[in-house]
C-alpha positions, -999 to 999 in steps of 0.1 A, spaced: 692 -92 330 711 -75 301 736 -50 315 755 -25 294 788 -9 305 796 25 290 829 41 302 846 74 295 860 105 311 827 124 309 846 156 311 818 168 311 790 145 302 769 158 273 741 149 249 766 133 226 770 106 253 734 104 265 714 103 233 733 75 215 735 54 246 697 57 250 693 43 215 719 16 221 701 5 253 669 0 234 686 -18 206 702 -44 229 672 -47 252 693 -35 282 677 -36 316 704 -13 329 733 8 315 761 16 338 781 48 331 816 42 344 837 74 347 874 68 344 899 82 370 925 92 343 918 77 309 951 64 294 944 78 259 934 113 269 952 144 279 945 148 317 956 185 318 919 197 313 904 168 333 881 180 360 884 164 394 868 129 394 843 140 421 830 168 398 827 145 368 808 120 390 785 147 403 777 160 368 770 124 356 746 119 385 728 151 376 726 142 339 711 107 344 690 114 376 657 112 358 664 80 338 658 47 357 676 28 330 708 46 337 731 40 367 766 49 377 794 27 388 823 46 404 845 15 404 871 31 381 876 60 405 893 37 430 930 46 426 941 10 435 920 -6 408 933 -17 374 923 8 347 918 -18 321 885 -26 305 890 -63 307 892 -61 345 862 -39 345 841 -65 326 854 -92 350 844 -71 380 809 -67 366 807 -104 359 816 -112 395 790 -87 407 763 -99 383 772 -136 378 738 -145 362 735 -116 339 747 -108 304 774 -80 305 778 -61 273 805 -34 266 791 -3 248 816 18 230 817 45 203 830 39 168 860 62 176 870 36 203 866 8 179 891 23 156 918 20 183 904 -11 199 933 -33 189 955 -10 211 935 -18 242 950 -41 268 942 -77 260 915 -67 235 909 -102 223 900 -113 258 876 -83 261 858 -96 230 857 -131 244 847 -121 279 819 -97 273 785 -111 263 787 -87 234 806 -56 224 782 -30 210 796 -2 188 776 30 184 782 41 149 792 78 145 801 98 115 836 103 102 853 70 108 863 44 82 854 10 96 873 -6 67 904 2 86 893 -19 116 908 -54 119 883 -78 104 887 -102 133 875 -74 156 846 -64 133 834 -100 131 830 -101 169 812 -68 175 776 -56 170 774 -24 150 744 -2 160 733 29 141 726 56 166 719 93 161 750 113 154 751 141 179 780 163 170 789 175 205 822 168 222 835 175 257 864 194 240 838 217 223 821 224 256 853 231 274 865 254 246 832 273 246 834 278 284 870 290 280 858 315 254 828 326 276 803 312 252 770 294 261 769 257 265 731 256 268 715 227 248 748 208 247 744 192 281 715 190 305 706 223 323 715 209 357 750 201 344 753 236 330 744 250 364 768 227 382 797 237 358 789 274 363 785 273 401 818 253 405 836 275 379 848 244 360 868 246 327 873 284 331 
């Protein structure tokens, strides 16, 4: 099987995550894409980070009708290493006969050389697939990294979790930015107010 791993804070999950990953899954012939919510992403401000259980629930709701998508809550284990390399190794142990690919956004690629043991990530994963988004200059990325990744053009969906949180804080609608069941969950749990 071809398995993709797509991690993030998903704070909250939105169509800017779901649509590009759907296209990436098709492009790499994935049999399964695992969404992996992070407990506390090292590169993000955790002040506005919703509780991990809320983010996990929203993710479950968002992908519930897509059999290609699945969730791994492995990163939510507080005793586990937060590093992507160890995540890939965990998946390789769980699926020893399958191809494990890392799926990331272009924004992550631009800081990829800052990731823990990034060279081993590139060597360990079957492939590292980068979903191209607007506004980033790939010429600034280390050529040795670019030579080892697969660049995929996916639809640019100009939605961010920050935009959603800001709209909620300003009492504006988030309809059409994330699935309806996620909107209902956010509202009923008074998240990001």
